Z-matrix of the N, CA and C atoms (Angstrom, degrees):
N
C 1 1.492
C 2 1.538 1 108.69
N 3 1.348 2 113.86 1 128.45
C 4 1.459 3 118.42 2 -178.36
C 5 1.536 4 110.37 3 -82.46
N 6 1.320 5 116.29 4 148.73
C 7 1.446 6 121.71 5 179.08
C 8 1.516 7 109.68 6 -102.53
N 9 1.320 8 116.41 7 131.09
C 10 1.458 9 120.20 8 179.20
C 11 1.517 10 110.45 9 -68.45
N 12 1.345 11 115.20 10 130.72
C 13 1.457 12 119.26 11 177.79
C 14 1.524 13 108.23 12 -96.36
N 15 1.323 14 115.55 13 120.72
C 16 1.472 15 120.89 14 177.95
C 17 1.508 16 108.46 15 -99.51
N 18 1.338 17 115.36 16 116.21
C 19 1.471 18 120.79 17 -177.83
C 20 1.522 19 108.57 18 -95.10
N 21 1.338 20 117.35 19 123.72
C 22 1.486 21 120.05 20 178.24
C 23 1.515 22 111.36 21 -60.53
N 24 1.329 23 114.93 22 154.20
C 25 1.486 24 119.84 23 178.71
C 26 1.507 25 112.90 24 -76.34
N 27 1.288 26 115.28 25 170.07
C 28 1.488 27 122.09 26 177.71
C 29 1.518 28 108.12 27 -173.24
N 30 1.348 29 115.42 28 163.15
C 31 1.451 30 120.05 29 170.74
C 32 1.530 31 105.65 30 -139.25
N 33 1.331 32 114.93 31 76.05
C 34 1.475 33 120.70 32 179.06
C 35 1.530 34 108.80 33 -77.94
N 36 1.347 35 115.93 34 126.94
C 37 1.448 36 121.55 35 -179.39
C 38 1.504 37 107.81 36 -132.57
N 39 1.336 38 116.88 37 138.70
C 40 1.488 39 121.14 38 174.06
C 41 1.521 40 108.88 39 -146.50
N 42 1.334 41 115.37 40 142.31
C 43 1.481 42 118.36 41 179.69
C 44 1.559 43 107.39 42 -137.33
N 45 1.341 44 112.02 43 152.09
C 46 1.475 45 120.71 44 176.63
C 47 1.508 46 108.93 45 -99.36
N 48 1.334 47 117.26 46 125.95
C 49 1.454 48 121.34 47 178.66
C 50 1.529 49 109.54 48 -111.83
N 51 1.328 50 117.90 49 175.19
C 52 1.464 51 119.39 50 -176.38
C 53 1.531 52 112.07 51 -71.56
N 54 1.362 53 115.73 52 -21.35
C 55 1.483 54 117.52 53 -176.40
C 56 1.543 55 111.44 54 -124.85
N 57 1.366 56 116.53 55 18.78
C 58 1.454 57 118.53 56 177.38
C 59 1.506 58 110.82 57 159.73
N 60 1.329 59 116.94 58 -164.00
C 61 1.438 60 123.22 59 177.08
C 62 1.524 61 111.57 60 -132.96
N 63 1.325 62 116.30 61 155.09
C 64 1.459 63 121.71 62 178.44
C 65 1.516 64 109.81 63 -129.84
N 66 1.299 65 116.90 64 129.83
C 67 1.491 66 121.59 65 179.62
C 68 1.497 67 108.67 66 -122.86
N 69 1.342 68 117.77 67 147.89
C 70 1.441 69 120.96 68 177.43
C 71 1.493 70 112.75 69 -153.40
N 72 1.326 71 117.57 70 163.41
C 73 1.443 72 123.31 71 177.69
C 74 1.522 73 109.15 72 -164.19
N 75 1.316 74 116.27 73 164.10
C 76 1.481 75 119.51 74 174.06
C 77 1.515 76 111.36 75 -86.03
N 78 1.343 77 117.40 76 -174.19
C 79 1.454 78 121.46 77 -174.73
C 80 1.543 79 113.75 78 -121.92
N 81 1.325 80 118.06 79 1.51
C 82 1.457 81 120.13 80 -175.09
C 83 1.551 82 111.64 81 -82.70
N 84 1.336 83 116.44 82 136.32
C 85 1.454 84 122.68 83 172.45
C 86 1.504 85 108.44 84 -117.44
N 87 1.311 86 116.54 85 131.18
C 88 1.471 87 121.54 86 -178.50
C 89 1.504 88 112.32 87 -124.86
N 90 1.312 89 116.48 88 156.60
C 91 1.444 90 123.27 89 169.59
C 92 1.522 91 107.28 90 -130.98
N 93 1.330 92 114.99 91 102.11
C 94 1.468 93 118.44 92 -170.38
C 95 1.537 94 108.51 93 69.01
N 96 1.345 95 115.31 94 -120.73
C 97 1.446 96 120.05 95 -177.64
C 98 1.557 97 109.77 96 -108.42
N 99 1.320 98 116.84 97 19.22
C 100 1.457 99 120.95 98 178.86
C 101 1.511 100 109.69 99 -111.33
N 102 1.325 101 116.97 100 133.24
C 103 1.464 102 122.19 101 173.29
C 104 1.508 103 108.55 102 -81.24
N 105 1.354 104 117.81 103 113.66
C 106 1.434 105 121.62 104 -175.90
C 107 1.535 106 112.56 105 -96.32
N 108 1.317 107 117.85 106 -20.67
C 109 1.452 108 119.92 107 178.11
C 110 1.516 109 110.04 108 -158.24
N 111 1.368 110 115.51 109 146.51
C 112 1.461 111 119.51 110 -174.60
C 113 1.516 112 111.88 111 -117.55
N 114 1.317 113 117.30 112 13.25
C 115 1.468 114 120.53 113 178.91
C 116 1.520 115 110.52 114 -143.18
N 117 1.314 116 115.45 115 45.77
C 118 1.466 117 120.10 116 -179.46
C 119 1.518 118 111.59 117 -86.90
N 120 1.320 119 116.94 118 125.88
C 121 1.455 120 120.33 119 -178.93
C 122 1.564 121 109.00 120 -80.67
N 123 1.313 122 115.19 121 130.40
C 124 1.494 123 121.61 122 178.20
C 125 1.523 124 111.82 123 -129.18
N 126 1.344 125 115.89 124 3.84
C 127 1.446 126 121.54 125 173.69
C 128 1.532 127 108.38 126 -120.22
N 129 1.330 128 116.92 127 127.96
C 130 1.478 129 119.88 128 -172.23
C 131 1.522 130 110.52 129 -130.84
N 132 1.331 131 115.22 130 140.15
C 133 1.459 132 121.42 131 170.95
C 134 1.517 133 108.54 132 -89.63
N 135 1.327 134 119.34 133 112.19
C 136 1.466 135 121.62 134 -179.11
C 137 1.540 136 108.65 135 -80.38
N 138 1.308 137 116.23 136 -46.62
C 139 1.471 138 123.64 137 173.27
C 140 1.535 139 105.94 138 -134.53
N 141 1.326 140 117.02 139 -177.90
C 142 1.459 141 118.77 140 176.89
C 143 1.522 142 112.42 141 -68.66
N 144 1.353 143 117.12 142 -12.53
C 145 1.454 144 121.38 143 -176.11
C 146 1.506 145 115.40 144 -124.09
N 147 1.329 146 116.90 145 4.89
C 148 1.479 147 122.26 146 -178.11
C 149 1.537 148 108.43 147 -135.79
N 150 1.322 149 117.03 148 131.84
C 151 1.430 150 120.66 149 176.20
C 152 1.513 151 111.49 150 -129.46
N 153 1.338 152 115.80 151 167.92
C 154 1.469 153 121.55 152 -176.19
C 155 1.536 154 107.55 153 -143.91
N 156 1.335 155 115.54 154 136.37
C 157 1.457 156 119.17 155 170.57
C 158 1.524 157 106.61 156 -125.52
N 159 1.348 158 117.34 157 144.11
C 160 1.447 159 118.46 158 -166.40
C 161 1.538 160 113.19 159 -143.89
N 162 1.325 161 111.00 160 165.18
C 163 1.473 162 120.80 161 177.62
C 164 1.525 163 107.17 162 -140.93
N 165 1.322 164 116.82 163 141.47
C 166 1.480 165 118.92 164 177.82
C 167 1.517 166 111.29 165 141.22
N 168 1.340 167 114.75 166 -159.63
C 169 1.465 168 118.50 167 177.60
C 170 1.519 169 109.12 168 -72.15
N 171 1.348 170 115.20 169 133.30
C 172 1.438 171 120.94 170 -170.80
C 173 1.516 172 112.19 171 -60.83
N 174 1.337 173 117.33 172 -45.86
C 175 1.438 174 121.00 173 -179.16
C 176 1.542 175 112.90 174 -61.51
N 177 1.349 176 114.69 175 -34.01
C 178 1.488 177 120.07 176 -179.14
C 179 1.532 178 110.80 177 -67.09
N 180 1.348 179 117.18 178 -47.11
C 181 1.459 180 115.29 179 -179.08
C 182 1.518 181 113.62 180 -78.25
N 183 1.340 182 117.07 181 -22.03
C 184 1.477 183 118.67 182 176.74
C 185 1.531 184 109.76 183 -68.67
N 186 1.334 185 117.94 184 -44.91
C 187 1.489 186 119.75 185 179.89
C 188 1.541 187 109.97 186 -66.90
N 189 1.330 188 117.01 187 -35.09
C 190 1.441 189 120.37 188 178.88
C 191 1.552 190 109.87 189 -65.31
N 192 1.301 191 117.91 190 -40.17
C 193 1.477 192 120.62 191 178.38
C 194 1.536 193 109.97 192 -61.08
N 195 1.358 194 116.19 193 -43.35
C 196 1.463 195 119.25 194 -179.26
C 197 1.536 196 111.59 195 -63.88
N 198 1.330 197 116.12 196 -38.89
C 199 1.481 198 120.20 197 176.12
C 200 1.524 199 111.73 198 -64.12
N 201 1.315 200 117.38 199 -42.95
C 202 1.465 201 120.61 200 -177.77
C 203 1.550 202 109.91 201 -67.54
N 204 1.280 203 117.30 202 -41.54
C 205 1.458 204 119.30 203 178.18
C 206 1.529 205 112.44 204 -62.39
N 207 1.318 206 115.81 205 -39.99
C 208 1.476 207 120.79 206 177.40
C 209 1.547 208 110.02 207 -65.03
N 210 1.332 209 116.45 208 -44.36
C 211 1.472 210 120.67 209 -179.70
C 212 1.511 211 110.88 210 -64.44
N 213 1.329 212 118.21 211 -38.35
C 214 1.470 213 121.21 212 178.33
C 215 1.502 214 110.93 213 -64.17
N 216 1.347 215 117.86 214 -39.17
C 217 1.479 216 121.58 215 178.00
C 218 1.489 217 110.79 216 -67.89
N 219 1.358 218 118.18 217 -42.73
C 220 1.454 219 121.14 218 178.48
C 221 1.505 220 112.05 219 -62.81
N 222 1.345 221 117.86 220 -40.01
C 223 1.443 222 122.65 221 179.09
C 224 1.534 223 110.60 222 -61.06
N 225 1.349 224 116.11 223 -43.73
C 226 1.464 225 119.82 224 -179.05
C 227 1.538 226 111.45 225 -69.10
N 228 1.320 227 116.86 226 -37.09
C 229 1.477 228 120.20 227 175.89
C 230 1.521 229 112.17 228 -63.11
N 231 1.322 230 116.51 229 -41.03
C 232 1.463 231 121.56 230 -175.56
C 233 1.529 232 113.42 231 -77.81
N 234 1.334 233 117.20 232 -36.61
C 235 1.452 234 120.36 233 -173.80
C 236 1.532 235 113.06 234 -104.95
N 237 1.329 236 116.94 235 -20.03
C 238 1.452 237 119.10 236 -176.20
C 239 1.534 238 113.40 237 79.36
N 240 1.333 239 115.53 238 6.28
C 241 1.459 240 121.12 239 179.67
C 242 1.547 241 109.77 240 -128.19
N 243 1.301 242 115.80 241 154.07
C 244 1.476 243 118.41 242 177.22
C 245 1.547 244 109.58 243 -77.12
N 246 1.310 245 115.21 244 145.38
C 247 1.444 246 121.71 245 -179.94
C 248 1.540 247 109.80 246 -69.02
N 249 1.325 248 117.36 247 141.30
C 250 1.465 249 121.04 248 178.13
C 251 1.497 250 111.22 249 -83.36
N 252 1.332 251 115.65 250 162.48
C 253 1.447 252 120.24 251 178.91
C 254 1.533 253 109.97 252 -64.69
N 255 1.328 254 116.58 253 -37.20
C 256 1.488 255 121.15 254 178.93
C 257 1.536 256 109.69 255 -62.62
N 258 1.337 257 117.14 256 -44.72
C 259 1.460 258 120.25 257 -179.00
C 260 1.524 259 109.55 258 -66.96
N 261 1.310 260 117.95 259 -39.80
C 262 1.473 261 121.51 260 178.49
C 263 1.514 262 110.31 261 -63.29
N 264 1.319 263 115.75 262 -42.16
C 265 1.470 264 119.99 263 177.37
C 266 1.505 265 112.79 264 -59.98
N 267 1.333 266 116.27 265 -42.43
C 268 1.462 267 119.96 266 179.55
C 269 1.523 268 110.79 267 -68.52
N 270 1.331 269 115.75 268 -37.31
C 271 1.476 270 120.06 269 178.91
C 272 1.501 271 111.48 270 -60.75
N 273 1.348 272 116.67 271 -50.29
C 274 1.442 273 120.13 272 -177.79
C 275 1.533 274 110.35 273 -68.92
N 276 1.348 275 117.27 274 -33.75
C 277 1.438 276 120.55 275 176.11
C 278 1.520 277 112.08 276 -60.53
N 279 1.326 278 114.99 277 -46.79
C 280 1.484 279 119.79 278 178.90
C 281 1.524 280 111.75 279 -64.85
N 282 1.327 281 117.39 280 -36.08
C 283 1.482 282 120.09 281 -179.84
C 284 1.517 283 109.13 282 -68.70
N 285 1.322 284 117.82 283 -45.99
C 286 1.458 285 119.58 284 -178.77
C 287 1.531 286 111.36 285 -64.87
N 288 1.352 287 116.90 286 -37.57
C 289 1.457 288 119.35 287 179.24
C 290 1.534 289 111.54 288 -67.77
N 291 1.326 290 117.03 289 -34.40
C 292 1.452 291 119.94 290 177.42
C 293 1.528 292 111.91 291 -66.12
N 294 1.315 293 116.38 292 -18.07
C 295 1.473 294 121.60 293 178.99
C 296 1.522 295 112.01 294 -102.03
N 297 1.307 296 118.34 295 18.16
C 298 1.459 297 120.92 296 -171.04
C 299 1.527 298 113.60 297 -62.28
N 300 1.347 299 119.63 298 -25.94
C 301 1.448 300 122.21 299 177.78
C 302 1.528 301 111.67 300 -80.50
N 303 1.318 302 116.74 301 -20.18
C 304 1.449 303 123.09 302 174.70
C 305 1.509 304 108.98 303 -138.94
N 306 1.341 305 115.98 304 69.56
C 307 1.481 306 119.63 305 -167.71
C 308 1.505 307 114.41 306 -69.59
N 309 1.362 308 114.16 307 153.38
C 310 1.422 309 120.31 308 167.50
C 311 1.522 310 107.71 309 -80.13
N 312 1.350 311 115.23 310 129.80
C 313 1.458 312 119.63 311 -176.69
C 314 1.548 313 109.56 312 -82.06
N 315 1.341 314 114.09 313 81.74
C 316 1.463 315 120.43 314 -178.94
C 317 1.498 316 112.12 315 -156.35
N 318 1.333 317 116.42 316 142.27
C 319 1.453 318 123.34 317 168.42
C 320 1.538 319 107.01 318 -113.80
N 321 1.320 320 116.24 319 142.15
C 322 1.433 321 121.09 320 -172.16
C 323 1.522 322 112.14 321 -129.48
N 324 1.304 323 115.48 322 155.65
C 325 1.445 324 122.64 323 165.50
C 326 1.537 325 106.43 324 -129.61
N 327 1.347 326 115.83 325 120.20
C 328 1.457 327 120.92 326 177.89
C 329 1.515 328 108.45 327 -108.05
N 330 1.327 329 116.49 328 130.88
C 331 1.453 330 120.52 329 179.72
C 332 1.521 331 109.46 330 -142.22
N 333 1.308 332 115.86 331 148.61
C 334 1.443 333 119.52 332 -179.32
C 335 1.497 334 113.37 333 -168.28
N 336 1.308 335 114.20 334 177.78
C 337 1.485 336 121.06 335 -178.36
C 338 1.523 337 108.00 336 -113.09
N 339 1.320 338 116.62 337 112.36
C 340 1.470 339 121.50 338 178.30
C 341 1.537 340 109.71 339 -100.72
N 342 1.339 341 114.58 340 175.90
C 343 1.449 342 118.34 341 179.83
C 344 1.532 343 114.36 342 -61.18
N 345 1.341 344 114.49 343 -27.30
C 346 1.484 345 119.83 344 179.18
C 347 1.518 346 113.77 345 -101.29
N 348 1.324 347 114.63 346 17.54
C 349 1.479 348 118.96 347 175.48
C 350 1.518 349 114.34 348 115.35
N 351 1.314 350 116.00 349 179.16
C 352 1.446 351 121.35 350 -177.96
C 353 1.513 352 113.86 351 -69.43
N 354 1.349 353 116.52 352 146.72
C 355 1.473 354 121.55 353 -179.75
C 356 1.528 355 107.61 354 -136.86
N 357 1.341 356 114.97 355 149.60
C 358 1.454 357 121.08 356 178.60
C 359 1.535 358 110.29 357 -147.09
N 360 1.341 359 115.50 358 133.59
C 361 1.467 360 121.13 359 -177.96
C 362 1.533 361 109.43 360 -134.94
N 363 1.308 362 117.44 361 140.19
C 364 1.461 363 122.55 362 172.96
C 365 1.531 364 108.33 363 -106.40
N 366 1.331 365 116.30 364 144.72
C 367 1.475 366 122.07 365 179.03
C 368 1.495 367 110.25 366 -136.91
N 369 1.347 368 116.87 367 140.83
C 370 1.445 369 121.33 368 170.21
C 371 1.515 370 109.72 369 -96.20
N 372 1.347 371 116.86 370 -175.01
C 373 1.457 372 120.86 371 -173.92
C 374 1.530 373 113.07 372 -66.74
N 375 1.349 374 118.11 373 -18.85
C 376 1.438 375 121.07 374 179.97
C 377 1.543 376 112.95 375 -100.16
N 378 1.336 377 114.70 376 6.28
C 379 1.469 378 117.28 377 172.09
C 380 1.517 379 115.28 378 91.75
N 381 1.327 380 118.91 379 11.93
C 382 1.459 381 119.75 380 178.10
C 383 1.536 382 108.34 381 -63.05
N 384 1.342 383 114.93 382 120.25
C 385 1.483 384 120.57 383 -173.39
C 386 1.526 385 108.76 384 -103.35
N 387 1.335 386 118.05 385 117.57
C 388 1.459 387 121.26 386 -178.11
C 389 1.537 388 109.12 387 -129.79
N 390 1.315 389 115.84 388 124.84
C 391 1.464 390 120.20 389 177.47
C 392 1.531 391 108.25 390 -84.27
N 393 1.315 392 115.15 391 141.53
C 394 1.484 393 120.19 392 -178.42
C 395 1.523 394 110.73 393 -156.24
N 396 1.322 395 116.49 394 171.86
C 397 1.445 396 121.33 395 176.34
C 398 1.535 397 110.62 396 -85.11
N 399 1.287 398 117.53 397 -27.14
C 400 1.446 399 121.58 398 177.88
C 401 1.521 400 109.86 399 -154.40
N 402 1.330 401 116.74 400 159.27
C 403 1.468 402 119.63 401 -179.65
C 404 1.511 403 109.91 402 -152.58
N 405 1.315 404 115.71 403 158.97
C 406 1.449 405 121.62 404 177.23
C 407 1.518 406 110.72 405 -147.04
N 408 1.319 407 117.89 406 149.12
C 409 1.444 408 121.12 407 -176.76
C 410 1.513 409 109.11 408 -148.42
N 411 1.351 410 114.93 409 149.95
C 412 1.428 411 119.68 410 175.57
C 413 1.527 412 113.98 411 114.77
N 414 1.325 413 116.88 412 -177.43
C 415 1.445 414 120.82 413 -178.50
C 416 1.515 415 111.57 414 -67.94
N 417 1.327 416 116.57 415 -21.34
C 418 1.467 417 120.12 416 177.95
C 419 1.515 418 114.34 417 -91.61
N 420 1.336 419 115.35 418 10.09
C 421 1.482 420 120.10 419 -174.38
C 422 1.524 421 111.07 420 -60.46
N 423 1.311 422 119.09 421 -48.32
C 424 1.479 423 121.37 422 -176.08
C 425 1.512 424 111.28 423 -64.24
N 426 1.341 425 117.27 424 -30.01
C 427 1.442 426 119.96 425 -179.38
C 428 1.546 427 112.53 426 -80.54
N 429 1.342 428 116.60 427 -26.25
C 430 1.466 429 119.93 428 -177.83
C 431 1.545 430 112.53 429 -93.32
N 432 1.313 431 118.06 430 -27.81
C 433 1.443 432 119.11 431 -174.70
C 434 1.544 433 111.90 432 -66.13
N 435 1.329 434 116.79 433 -33.54
C 436 1.457 435 119.36 434 179.00
C 437 1.518 436 110.95 435 -66.08
N 438 1.321 437 118.76 436 -35.64
C 439 1.492 438 120.98 437 176.94
C 440 1.530 439 109.24 438 -65.66
N 441 1.310 440 116.91 439 -42.62
C 442 1.488 441 119.74 440 179.02
C 443 1.517 442 111.90 441 -64.30
N 444 1.328 443 115.45 442 -42.31
C 445 1.487 444 120.48 443 -179.50
C 446 1.517 445 110.46 444 -60.45
N 447 1.320 446 115.83 445 -39.77
C 448 1.441 447 120.86 446 -175.58
C 449 1.549 448 114.10 447 -78.55
N 450 1.312 449 116.27 448 -37.50
C 451 1.452 450 119.42 449 -168.82
C 452 1.536 451 115.21 450 -109.84
N 453 1.335 452 118.79 451 -12.08
C 454 1.440 453 119.50 452 -175.24
C 455 1.544 454 111.61 453 -73.38
N 456 1.340 455 115.26 454 138.47
C 457 1.471 456 122.50 455 174.56
C 458 1.505 457 108.39 456 -133.15
N 459 1.336 458 116.90 457 137.81
C 460 1.435 459 121.33 458 -175.15
C 461 1.537 460 113.51 459 -63.94
N 462 1.336 461 115.93 460 -28.23
C 463 1.447 462 119.29 461 -176.24
C 464 1.548 463 113.06 462 -96.82
N 465 1.324 464 117.18 463 15.68
C 466 1.462 465 119.76 464 -178.85
C 467 1.525 466 110.52 465 -74.85
N 468 1.304 467 116.97 466 148.40
C 469 1.461 468 123.05 467 178.43
C 470 1.527 469 108.98 468 -83.62
N 471 1.332 470 117.22 469 167.81
C 472 1.464 471 120.36 470 177.55
C 473 1.524 472 112.35 471 -65.23
N 474 1.341 473 116.24 472 -26.59
C 475 1.463 474 119.39 473 175.98
C 476 1.518 475 111.30 474 -62.93
N 477 1.329 476 114.98 475 -46.88
C 478 1.480 477 119.84 476 175.80
C 479 1.528 478 111.04 477 -70.42
N 480 1.354 479 116.14 478 -35.12
C 481 1.437 480 120.22 479 179.20
C 482 1.504 481 113.90 480 -64.62
N 483 1.331 482 116.82 481 -36.98
C 484 1.472 483 122.02 482 177.43
C 485 1.521 484 109.71 483 -61.78
N 486 1.342 485 117.70 484 -41.14
C 487 1.443 486 120.65 485 -179.24
C 488 1.557 487 109.70 486 -67.54
N 489 1.328 488 115.97 487 -37.40
C 490 1.451 489 118.96 488 -179.18
C 491 1.522 490 111.71 489 -68.95
N 492 1.340 491 118.09 490 -41.04
C 493 1.441 492 121.58 491 177.24
C 494 1.536 493 110.40 492 -62.53
N 495 1.333 494 116.16 493 -43.63
C 496 1.444 495 119.04 494 177.80
C 497 1.510 496 111.83 495 -62.46
N 498 1.339 497 117.09 496 -41.00
C 499 1.488 498 120.96 497 179.24
C 500 1.503 499 110.89 498 -62.45
N 501 1.356 500 117.15 499 -43.49
C 502 1.478 501 120.76 500 -178.33
C 503 1.542 502 109.74 501 -63.64
N 504 1.331 503 116.69 502 -43.18
C 505 1.472 504 119.59 503 -177.67
C 506 1.534 505 110.67 504 -70.68
N 507 1.325 506 117.63 505 -41.87
C 508 1.479 507 120.13 506 178.30
C 509 1.553 508 109.74 507 -60.72
N 510 1.300 509 117.89 508 -38.77
C 511 1.471 510 120.76 509 178.96
C 512 1.510 511 110.91 510 -61.82
N 513 1.344 512 116.63 511 -41.71
C 514 1.441 513 121.30 512 179.38
C 515 1.541 514 111.75 513 -68.46
N 516 1.317 515 114.97 514 -42.42
C 517 1.487 516 119.16 515 -179.47
C 518 1.524 517 109.85 516 -61.47
N 519 1.329 518 118.04 517 -35.21
C 520 1.437 519 123.25 518 -178.25
C 521 1.558 520 111.42 519 -66.29
N 522 1.322 521 117.21 520 -26.76
C 523 1.470 522 120.88 521 -172.25
C 524 1.522 523 114.41 522 -119.59
N 525 1.311 524 119.04 523 -20.59
C 526 1.469 525 122.93 524 -177.56
C 527 1.532 526 109.64 525 -103.17
N 528 1.326 527 116.44 526 115.38
C 529 1.464 528 121.01 527 -178.50
C 530 1.512 529 113.37 528 -66.96
N 531 1.318 530 117.61 529 -17.82
C 532 1.464 531 121.59 530 -176.58
C 533 1.528 532 112.67 531 -84.84
N 534 1.327 533 116.35 532 -6.26
C 535 1.484 534 119.21 533 -178.10
C 536 1.534 535 109.72 534 -123.86
N 537 1.328 536 116.78 535 155.05
C 538 1.471 537 120.82 536 178.00
C 539 1.497 538 112.88 537 155.69
N 540 1.366 539 113.76 538 -164.89
C 541 1.484 540 122.28 539 173.22
C 542 1.518 541 114.83 540 68.44
N 543 1.338 542 118.49 541 27.33
C 544 1.431 543 118.89 542 175.00
C 545 1.508 544 113.85 543 116.05
N 546 1.305 545 116.59 544 163.81
C 547 1.458 546 122.30 545 -179.25
C 548 1.515 547 110.53 546 -128.69
N 549 1.337 548 116.65 547 129.82
C 550 1.450 549 122.08 548 170.45
C 551 1.538 550 108.35 549 -98.85
N 552 1.343 551 115.38 550 134.84
C 553 1.459 552 120.91 551 178.62
C 554 1.535 553 110.01 552 -124.63
N 555 1.313 554 116.70 553 136.28
C 556 1.485 555 121.65 554 175.32
C 557 1.505 556 107.05 555 -123.61
N 558 1.343 557 116.21 556 122.08
C 559 1.465 558 122.75 557 177.59
C 560 1.511 559 109.60 558 -111.02
N 561 1.324 560 116.48 559 127.91
C 562 1.484 561 121.33 560 -178.63
C 563 1.522 562 109.15 561 -123.58
N 564 1.323 563 115.80 562 124.49
C 565 1.460 564 122.15 563 177.86
C 566 1.531 565 108.49 564 -128.03
N 567 1.314 566 115.97 565 -179.44
C 568 1.473 567 120.98 566 -177.22
C 569 1.544 568 111.53 567 -62.52
N 570 1.306 569 117.43 568 -25.77
C 571 1.467 570 121.02 569 -178.03
C 572 1.529 571 113.56 570 -97.96
N 573 1.356 572 116.27 571 11.12
C 574 1.464 573 118.42 572 176.99
C 575 1.526 574 112.99 573 126.77
N 576 1.324 575 116.02 574 -164.84
C 577 1.448 576 121.08 575 -174.15
C 578 1.543 577 111.75 576 -125.25
N 579 1.324 578 113.61 577 159.85
C 580 1.474 579 120.36 578 178.38
C 581 1.533 580 108.49 579 -141.70
N 582 1.326 581 117.86 580 136.07
C 583 1.445 582 122.36 581 179.57
C 584 1.513 583 109.83 582 -111.45
N 585 1.355 584 115.88 583 142.83
C 586 1.448 585 121.43 584 -179.76
C 587 1.539 586 108.98 585 -137.47
N 588 1.335 587 113.21 586 150.69
C 589 1.487 588 118.63 587 173.28
C 590 1.495 589 109.61 588 -125.65
N 591 1.351 590 116.61 589 129.30
C 592 1.449 591 123.05 590 179.69
C 593 1.520 592 108.57 591 -110.22
N 594 1.296 593 116.72 592 118.05
C 595 1.430 594 120.71 593 -179.03
C 596 1.525 595 109.15 594 -83.60
N 597 1.395 596 115.99 595 138.26
C 598 1.415 597 120.96 596 178.94
C 599 1.500 598 109.79 597 -122.88
N 600 1.319 599 117.26 598 122.56
C 601 1.444 600 122.67 599 177.06
C 602 1.531 601 109.43 600 -87.00
N 603 1.308 602 115.94 601 119.34
C 604 1.456 603 120.64 602 -176.08
C 605 1.516 604 111.02 603 -118.72
N 606 1.304 605 117.77 604 160.71
C 607 1.456 606 123.45 605 176.86
C 608 1.522 607 110.11 606 -56.95
N 609 1.323 608 116.93 607 125.78
C 610 1.472 609 118.92 608 177.61
C 611 1.496 610 114.88 609 91.42
N 612 1.333 611 116.42 610 -1.46
C 613 1.487 612 119.60 611 -178.12
C 614 1.523 613 110.48 612 -82.70
């Protein structure tokens, strides 16, 4: 007898700006129609210049984050240089593809600031690696992608990009019952990264 896998909701959003990248996600964890946690982290700093926002089973993306952080440290120790976003994207793509017969239930967006500028990649559970200017993942994807399509501009700064990511996530939280309880934001520029938390007061909180 097969067991139904219930994947918690999320609204992972990331965009590439002219001077960096911005990633965001909500904090709600659900199991079916029950909210199991209201402070679940879904945006992670892999290095000072690479971040990840994700959707899927919490344990799956948490172990993946630990693996990627370890690999980034090993790369820097062996080469004396920090790993690029492109290399990190290929690394996680190869790892996910190697698990295709027993996949990790997670969709990811990896974004970072490389020596040649900002980079952003979306990945599904089988490791399909796609470069883009922006990406979104999770149950709130359909509600947030329209905001990005309408308002995104390639020459926008991270200051404007932060407002756009927040707008896209707030729009999803307002309409998607699987997402909510606050917004985590990760901003990465050439001089490093900054993390922010935006509290959201909701009905019944």
